[in-house]
MDAnalysis code that builds the backbone (N, CA, C; Angstrom):
import MDAnalysis as mda
import numpy as np

u = mda.Universe.empty(474, n_residues=158, atom_resindex=np.repeat(np.arange(158), 3), trajectory=True)
u.add_TopologyAttr("name", ["N", "CA", "C"] * 158)
u.add_TopologyAttr("resid", np.arange(1, 159))
u.add_TopologyAttr("resname", ["MET", "LYS", "ARG", "LEU", "TRP", "THR", "LEU", "VAL", "MET", "VAL", "ALA", "GLY", "LEU", "TRP", "MET", "GLY", "CYS", "HIS", "THR", "THR", "THR", "LYS", "SER", "GLU", "ASN", "GLU", "SER", "THR", "THR", "PRO", "ALA", "ALA", "SER", "ASP", "ARG", "ARG", "THR", "ASP", "SER", "PRO", "GLY", "PRO", "SER", "ALA", "GLY", "THR", "GLN", "THR", "PRO", "PRO", "THR", "GLU", "VAL", "ALA", "GLN", "VAL", "SER", "PHE", "GLU", "THR", "MET", "GLU", "HIS", "ASP", "PHE", "GLY", "LYS", "ILE", "ARG", "GLU", "GLY", "GLU", "LYS", "VAL", "THR", "TYR", "ARG", "PHE", "LYS", "PHE", "LYS", "ASN", "SER", "GLY", "LYS", "VAL", "PRO", "LEU", "LYS", "ILE", "THR", "ASP", "VAL", "LYS", "PRO", "SER", "CYS", "GLY", "CYS", "THR", "ALA", "SER", "ASP", "TYR", "THR", "LYS", "GLU", "PRO", "VAL", "PRO", "PRO", "GLY", "GLY", "GLU", "GLY", "TYR", "VAL", "GLU", "VAL", "VAL", "PHE", "ASP", "SER", "GLN", "GLY", "ARG", "THR", "GLY", "THR", "GLN", "GLN", "LYS", "THR", "VAL", "THR", "VAL", "PHE", "ALA", "ASN", "THR", "ASP", "PRO", "PRO", "SER", "PHE", "LEU", "LEU", "ARG", "PHE", "LYS", "GLY", "GLU", "VAL", "ILE", "PRO", "ALA", "LYS", "GLN"])
u.atoms.positions = np.array([
    [91.670, 166.255, 66.127],
    [92.838, 166.118, 66.750],
    [92.677, 164.828, 67.715],
    [91.373, 164.440, 68.278],
    [91.082, 163.451, 69.053],
    [91.333, 162.061, 68.196],
    [90.803, 162.262, 66.987],
    [90.916, 161.168, 66.183],
    [92.076, 160.836, 65.802],
    [92.824, 161.859, 65.595],
    [94.261, 161.407, 65.117],
    [94.898, 160.908, 66.064],
    [94.924, 161.173, 67.411],
    [95.487, 160.762, 68.377],
    [95.181, 159.195, 68.617],
    [93.659, 158.786, 68.553],
    [93.286, 157.546, 68.528],
    [93.718, 156.851, 67.511],
    [93.815, 157.330, 66.433],
    [94.334, 156.633, 65.144],
    [96.021, 156.130, 65.438],
    [96.745, 157.114, 65.908],
    [98.203, 156.927, 66.281],
    [98.385, 155.775, 67.467],
    [97.532, 155.844, 68.432],
    [97.392, 154.847, 69.407],
    [97.265, 153.381, 68.881],
    [96.039, 153.409, 68.122],
    [95.865, 152.108, 67.524],
    [96.970, 151.460, 66.603],
    [97.489, 152.256, 65.788],
    [98.483, 151.909, 64.953],
    [99.848, 151.278, 65.735],
    [100.033, 152.237, 67.048],
    [101.063, 151.709, 67.644],
    [100.820, 150.500, 68.545],
    [99.656, 150.248, 68.897],
    [99.305, 148.898, 69.446],
    [99.291, 147.860, 68.461],
    [98.923, 147.973, 67.229],
    [98.897, 147.210, 66.216],
    [100.280, 146.542, 65.914],
    [101.086, 147.567, 65.880],
    [102.435, 147.287, 65.214],
    [103.126, 146.434, 66.473],
    [103.063, 146.858, 67.699],
    [103.663, 146.240, 68.890],
    [103.100, 144.737, 69.200],
    [101.842, 144.680, 68.653],
    [101.361, 142.900, 68.824],
    [101.728, 142.253, 67.571],
    [102.233, 142.917, 66.573],
    [102.325, 142.147, 65.181],
    [103.634, 141.879, 64.747],
    [104.947, 142.479, 65.482],
    [106.121, 142.513, 65.296],
    [106.916, 141.786, 66.172],
    [107.747, 140.965, 65.712],
    [108.754, 140.299, 66.518],
    [110.266, 140.473, 66.328],
    [111.130, 140.345, 66.837],
    [112.461, 140.518, 66.699],
    [113.052, 139.132, 66.822],
    [114.358, 138.948, 66.185],
    [114.813, 137.709, 66.061],
    [115.154, 137.278, 67.401],
    [115.661, 138.036, 68.412],
    [115.803, 137.645, 69.690],
    [114.769, 136.889, 70.566],
    [113.340, 137.503, 70.106],
    [112.031, 137.050, 70.755],
    [112.024, 135.686, 70.260],
    [112.042, 135.329, 68.861],
    [111.861, 134.013, 68.387],
    [112.968, 132.974, 69.072],
    [114.277, 133.515, 69.025],
    [115.069, 132.531, 69.565],
    [114.964, 132.215, 70.930],
    [114.307, 133.142, 71.799],
    [114.311, 132.859, 73.242],
    [113.067, 131.742, 73.254],
    [112.132, 131.643, 72.464],
    [110.975, 131.052, 72.622],
    [110.918, 129.767, 72.009],
    [112.137, 129.607, 70.915],
    [112.045, 128.233, 70.116],
    [113.618, 127.652, 70.444],
    [113.808, 126.530, 71.359],
    [114.993, 125.951, 71.570],
    [115.691, 125.736, 70.622],
    [117.097, 125.877, 70.627],
    [118.054, 125.416, 69.621],
    [118.051, 123.960, 69.511],
    [118.309, 123.395, 68.294],
    [118.554, 122.057, 68.294],
    [119.410, 121.407, 69.326],
    [120.619, 122.160, 69.670],
    [121.495, 121.614, 70.799],
    [120.998, 121.359, 72.020],
    [119.846, 122.239, 72.394],
    [119.164, 122.491, 73.721],
    [118.178, 121.040, 73.697],
    [117.851, 120.625, 72.372],
    [116.859, 119.736, 72.608],
    [117.346, 118.204, 72.618],
    [118.902, 117.979, 72.350],
    [119.260, 116.964, 72.405],
    [119.435, 116.257, 74.020],
    [119.152, 115.311, 74.294],
    [119.259, 114.630, 75.411],
    [120.418, 113.521, 75.466],
    [120.978, 113.208, 74.458],
    [121.912, 111.969, 74.409],
    [123.338, 112.596, 74.326],
    [123.427, 113.878, 74.262],
    [125.008, 114.376, 74.316],
    [125.314, 114.691, 75.618],
    [126.675, 114.275, 76.162],
    [127.275, 114.699, 77.289],
    [127.448, 115.898, 77.441],
    [127.017, 116.499, 78.723],
    [127.241, 117.766, 78.985],
    [127.714, 118.097, 80.449],
    [127.551, 119.240, 80.977],
    [127.640, 119.446, 82.120],
    [126.781, 118.858, 83.284],
    [125.782, 118.679, 82.705],
    [124.659, 118.246, 83.559],
    [124.255, 116.755, 83.218],
    [125.058, 116.199, 82.316],
    [124.613, 114.724, 82.031],
    [124.703, 113.949, 83.228],
    [125.448, 113.903, 84.556],
    [125.643, 113.154, 85.415],
    [124.314, 113.111, 86.427],
    [123.543, 114.269, 86.374],
    [122.491, 114.831, 87.017],
    [121.120, 114.508, 86.295],
    [121.072, 114.074, 84.795],
    [120.027, 113.541, 84.343],
    [119.362, 112.339, 84.681],
    [118.169, 112.101, 84.875],
    [117.436, 110.956, 85.438],
    [117.109, 110.121, 83.963],
    [117.305, 108.890, 83.943],
    [117.101, 107.924, 82.853],
    [115.519, 107.989, 82.627],
    [115.029, 108.092, 81.421],
    [113.547, 107.794, 81.126],
    [112.918, 106.665, 81.728],
    [111.807, 106.879, 82.100],
    [110.953, 105.802, 83.056],
    [110.371, 104.799, 81.944],
    [110.795, 103.605, 82.196],
    [110.420, 102.464, 81.281],
    [108.929, 102.261, 81.687],
    [108.279, 101.860, 80.503],
    [106.706, 101.748, 80.553],
    [106.414, 100.415, 79.965],
    [105.332, 99.872, 80.492],
    [104.981, 98.403, 80.122],
    [104.673, 98.421, 78.724],
    [104.642, 97.117, 78.196],
    [103.921, 96.990, 76.934],
    [103.008, 95.915, 77.228],
    [101.608, 96.310, 76.448],
    [100.509, 95.358, 76.405],
    [100.195, 94.655, 75.199],
    [99.910, 93.404, 75.181],
    [99.693, 92.709, 73.812],
    [98.331, 92.143, 74.297],
    [97.168, 92.375, 73.481],
    [95.935, 91.904, 73.886],
    [95.826, 90.858, 72.903],
    [95.020, 89.858, 73.179],
    [94.668, 88.660, 72.141],
    [93.664, 89.338, 71.194],
    [92.695, 90.226, 71.584],
    [92.076, 90.897, 70.625],
    [91.693, 92.021, 71.258],
    [91.357, 93.059, 70.413],
    [90.778, 94.430, 70.742],
    [89.526, 94.840, 70.666],
    [88.914, 93.950, 69.605],
    [87.410, 94.080, 69.374],
    [86.868, 92.623, 69.512],
    [85.474, 92.877, 69.847],
    [84.429, 91.574, 69.957],
    [83.213, 92.000, 69.852],
    [82.776, 90.763, 68.802],
    [81.100, 90.888, 68.183],
    [80.474, 90.066, 69.264],
    [79.520, 90.423, 69.842],
    [78.492, 89.793, 70.689],
    [77.322, 88.825, 69.633],
    [77.371, 89.441, 68.328],
    [76.323, 88.844, 67.536],
    [74.917, 89.474, 67.860],
    [74.180, 88.429, 67.706],
    [72.892, 88.925, 68.217],
    [72.278, 88.766, 69.677],
    [71.747, 90.055, 70.157],
    [71.532, 89.802, 71.595],
    [69.951, 89.989, 71.783],
    [69.177, 89.383, 72.509],
    [67.917, 89.820, 72.924],
    [67.778, 90.818, 73.859],
    [67.190, 91.846, 73.626],
    [66.939, 93.385, 74.485],
    [66.553, 92.665, 75.777],
    [67.441, 93.219, 76.781],
    [67.306, 93.189, 78.162],
    [68.272, 92.161, 78.704],
    [68.985, 91.400, 77.706],
    [69.982, 90.465, 78.147],
    [71.368, 91.213, 78.592],
    [72.037, 90.711, 79.475],
    [73.299, 91.158, 79.894],
    [74.343, 90.179, 79.116],
    [75.297, 90.890, 78.469],
    [76.265, 89.828, 77.970],
    [77.820, 90.343, 78.405],
    [78.779, 89.337, 78.663],
    [79.891, 89.687, 79.141],
    [81.064, 89.129, 78.151],
    [82.344, 89.921, 78.137],
    [83.376, 89.539, 77.269],
    [84.591, 89.927, 78.092],
    [85.624, 88.873, 78.014],
    [86.915, 89.227, 79.103],
    [87.846, 89.446, 77.791],
    [88.341, 90.722, 77.895],
    [89.553, 90.983, 76.837],
    [90.756, 90.654, 77.522],
    [91.543, 89.520, 76.977],
    [92.735, 88.923, 77.731],
    [94.034, 89.527, 77.097],
    [94.941, 89.902, 78.316],
    [96.282, 90.577, 77.654],
    [97.339, 90.185, 78.339],
    [98.484, 90.050, 77.831],
    [99.949, 89.888, 78.347],
    [100.640, 91.083, 78.373],
    [101.420, 91.170, 79.587],
    [102.574, 92.158, 79.709],
    [103.596, 91.614, 79.084],
    [104.024, 92.109, 77.770],
    [105.054, 91.887, 77.033],
    [106.418, 92.825, 77.177],
    [106.315, 93.575, 78.133],
    [107.271, 94.450, 78.695],
    [108.300, 93.937, 79.708],
    [109.040, 94.913, 80.327],
    [110.011, 94.547, 81.140],
    [109.665, 95.327, 82.502],
    [108.659, 95.994, 82.550],
    [108.243, 96.400, 83.944],
    [106.806, 95.984, 84.095],
    [106.445, 95.811, 85.470],
    [105.075, 95.634, 85.819],
    [104.036, 96.556, 85.080],
    [103.236, 95.944, 84.715],
    [101.926, 96.796, 84.125],
    [100.832, 97.102, 85.016],
    [100.715, 98.266, 85.265],
    [99.539, 98.688, 86.039],
    [98.397, 99.434, 85.280],
    [97.085, 98.797, 85.317],
    [96.092, 99.580, 84.797],
    [95.476, 100.589, 85.701],
    [95.274, 101.893, 85.439],
    [95.012, 102.654, 86.495],
    [93.355, 103.033, 86.307],
    [92.915, 102.865, 85.271],
    [91.481, 103.322, 85.032],
    [90.938, 102.640, 83.667],
    [89.949, 102.314, 83.879],
    [88.993, 101.874, 82.847],
    [87.588, 102.529, 82.608],
    [87.375, 103.115, 81.622],
    [86.168, 104.036, 81.391],
    [85.468, 103.684, 80.127],
    [84.350, 103.233, 80.488],
    [83.250, 102.752, 79.499],
    [82.654, 103.994, 78.688],
    [82.274, 103.952, 77.342],
    [81.755, 104.873, 76.505],
    [80.491, 105.431, 76.950],
    [79.646, 104.400, 77.763],
    [78.151, 104.811, 78.176],
    [77.745, 104.138, 79.250],
    [76.601, 104.275, 80.025],
    [76.179, 103.976, 81.089],
    [75.858, 102.510, 81.051],
    [75.697, 102.211, 79.551],
    [74.870, 100.599, 79.572],
    [76.055, 99.620, 79.844],
    [77.410, 99.906, 79.974],
    [78.537, 99.082, 79.916],
    [79.256, 99.326, 81.466],
    [79.536, 98.146, 82.080],
    [80.150, 98.107, 83.283],
    [81.741, 97.230, 82.910],
    [82.499, 97.488, 83.646],
    [83.915, 96.906, 83.453],
    [84.581, 96.442, 84.658],
    [85.438, 95.508, 84.794],
    [86.110, 95.089, 85.756],
    [87.465, 94.914, 85.100],
    [88.597, 94.658, 85.831],
    [89.870, 94.479, 85.372],
    [90.749, 93.821, 86.306],
    [92.029, 93.497, 85.856],
    [93.021, 93.074, 86.936],
    [93.697, 94.432, 87.622],
    [93.375, 94.172, 88.915],
    [93.812, 95.532, 89.709],
    [95.045, 95.566, 90.293],
    [95.786, 94.441, 90.325],
    [97.263, 94.204, 90.716],
    [98.133, 94.385, 89.774],
    [99.278, 94.808, 89.847],
    [100.326, 94.987, 88.771],
    [100.513, 93.724, 88.141],
    [100.626, 93.543, 86.851],
    [101.027, 92.331, 86.260],
    [102.422, 92.243, 85.621],
    [103.177, 91.338, 86.544],
    [104.400, 91.220, 85.980],
    [104.831, 91.011, 84.669],
    [106.076, 91.430, 84.252],
    [106.617, 90.871, 82.806],
    [106.393, 89.569, 82.609],
    [105.591, 89.401, 81.488],
    [105.281, 87.935, 80.905],
    [104.099, 87.406, 81.608],
    [103.467, 88.224, 82.610],
    [102.089, 87.887, 83.243],
    [100.911, 88.098, 82.257],
    [99.854, 87.732, 83.087],
    [98.633, 88.042, 82.016],
    [97.626, 88.712, 82.903],
    [96.522, 89.208, 82.150],
    [95.347, 90.037, 82.992],
    [94.178, 90.054, 81.880],
    [93.473, 90.849, 82.689],
    [92.262, 90.934, 81.636],
    [91.445, 92.223, 81.770],
    [90.510, 92.690, 81.001],
    [89.635, 93.868, 81.090],
    [88.293, 93.137, 80.636],
    [87.396, 93.153, 81.590],
    [86.142, 92.420, 81.354],
    [84.926, 93.650, 81.391],
    [84.049, 93.501, 80.174],
    [83.085, 94.369, 79.868],
    [81.501, 93.615, 80.264],
    [80.882, 94.106, 80.649],
    [79.375, 93.861, 80.609],
    [78.395, 94.909, 80.138],
    [77.780, 94.319, 78.981],
    [76.713, 95.115, 78.259],
    [75.474, 94.623, 78.538],
    [74.777, 96.014, 79.107],
    [73.210, 95.821, 79.391],
    [72.495, 96.305, 78.075],
    [71.769, 95.319, 77.411],
    [71.148, 95.653, 76.362],
    [69.676, 96.313, 76.709],
    [69.311, 96.402, 77.952],
    [67.854, 96.921, 78.324],
    [67.713, 98.282, 77.703],
    [66.728, 98.529, 76.808],
    [66.278, 99.648, 76.192],
    [67.041, 99.934, 74.918],
    [67.833, 99.157, 74.538],
    [68.544, 99.394, 73.580],
    [68.313, 98.517, 72.329],
    [67.998, 98.874, 71.164],
    [67.734, 97.889, 70.099],
    [68.629, 98.504, 68.655],
    [68.618, 97.550, 67.899],
    [69.695, 97.638, 66.605],
    [71.056, 97.356, 66.896],
    [71.946, 97.925, 66.096],
    [73.350, 97.651, 66.043],
    [73.952, 98.659, 67.112],
    [74.559, 98.135, 68.293],
    [75.240, 98.762, 68.883],
    [76.804, 98.513, 68.932],
    [77.376, 99.703, 68.956],
    [79.168, 99.710, 69.102],
    [79.555, 100.439, 70.143],
    [80.228, 100.073, 71.111],
    [80.637, 100.681, 72.271],
    [82.315, 100.526, 72.213],
    [82.698, 101.363, 73.170],
    [84.228, 101.222, 73.557],
    [84.375, 101.316, 74.717],
    [85.651, 100.997, 75.172],
    [86.033, 101.081, 76.664],
    [87.578, 101.676, 76.494],
    [88.008, 102.700, 77.217],
    [89.142, 103.345, 77.231],
    [89.913, 102.790, 78.484],
    [91.020, 102.267, 78.172],
    [91.811, 101.711, 79.196],
    [93.066, 102.615, 79.553],
    [93.506, 103.014, 80.451],
    [94.505, 103.769, 80.950],
    [95.523, 102.741, 81.956],
    [96.766, 102.897, 81.421],
    [97.736, 102.106, 82.091],
    [99.147, 102.728, 81.839],
    [100.201, 102.130, 82.590],
    [101.541, 102.945, 82.451],
    [102.059, 102.148, 81.167],
    [101.675, 102.618, 79.864],
    [102.050, 102.099, 78.608],
    [102.327, 103.475, 77.863],
    [102.716, 103.131, 76.617],
    [102.900, 104.437, 75.745],
    [102.653, 103.886, 74.369],
    [101.301, 104.487, 73.909],
    [100.578, 105.455, 74.510],
    [99.963, 105.234, 75.846],
    [99.658, 105.969, 76.762],
    [98.908, 105.816, 78.130],
    [97.440, 105.380, 78.127],
    [96.919, 105.247, 76.851],
    [95.360, 104.756, 76.881],
    [95.253, 104.086, 75.431],
    [94.217, 103.245, 75.546],
    [93.884, 102.692, 74.428],
    [92.483, 102.260, 74.465],
    [92.058, 101.937, 73.141],
    [90.361, 101.642, 73.257],
    [90.315, 100.077, 72.820],
    [89.174, 99.549, 73.608],
    [88.815, 98.324, 73.328],
    [87.389, 98.368, 72.744],
    [87.105, 97.755, 71.719],
    [85.902, 98.038, 71.217],
    [84.662, 96.509, 71.146],
    [83.566, 96.936, 71.122],
    [82.639, 95.444, 70.962],
    [81.324, 96.173, 70.269],
    [80.770, 95.200, 69.787],
    [79.568, 95.560, 69.066],
    [78.598, 94.399, 69.182],
    [77.141, 94.625, 68.855],
    [76.294, 93.493, 69.021],
    [74.837, 94.131, 68.203],
    [74.197, 93.198, 67.855],
    [72.913, 93.297, 67.194],
    [71.704, 93.201, 68.220],
    [71.030, 94.141, 68.817],
    [70.170, 93.918, 69.920],
    [68.842, 94.002, 69.204],
    [68.245, 92.638, 69.242],
    [66.553, 92.195, 68.808],
    [65.564, 92.688, 69.861],
    [64.789, 93.451, 69.300],
    [63.806, 93.770, 70.382],
    [63.088, 92.733, 71.038],
    [62.896, 92.619, 72.346],
    [62.237, 91.466, 73.300],
    [60.963, 91.182, 72.870],
    [60.123, 91.709, 72.088],
    [58.971, 91.402, 71.689],
    [58.711, 90.815, 70.392],
    [59.963, 90.422, 69.699],
    [60.014, 89.491, 68.457],
    [60.103, 88.067, 68.905],
])
């Protein structure tokens, strides 16, 4: 009798978890009319316009340092232009490893203005081909992008 009761309870729980009704699906999936934001409606006057984002145009997003002697620190400045209509604000720059330091234009860059993201690669203790990235976060769409650099580190004893 206990086994029959346990079996009935498990079957009931399973059915309860694996069945959905049409009204449940409708309540979790918005109708196409709910997703539209361009149609006038009773709340059209209260909607806020989408926030404009800056546009960034880099001269290049990759740099090759070529051959570097181990222990040498090399620097490259990625230059960019704000090609958008609102000021560009870089909020953070994250190197992919501790061997890379960065600096960047801290003040907002006006439309048409120029700025930079500078990377400093320390080759100490690294040999062979090195490929690194720096993630830049800004008020752009998408809100982050990658800058890449590479180099061939030659051992100091050669």
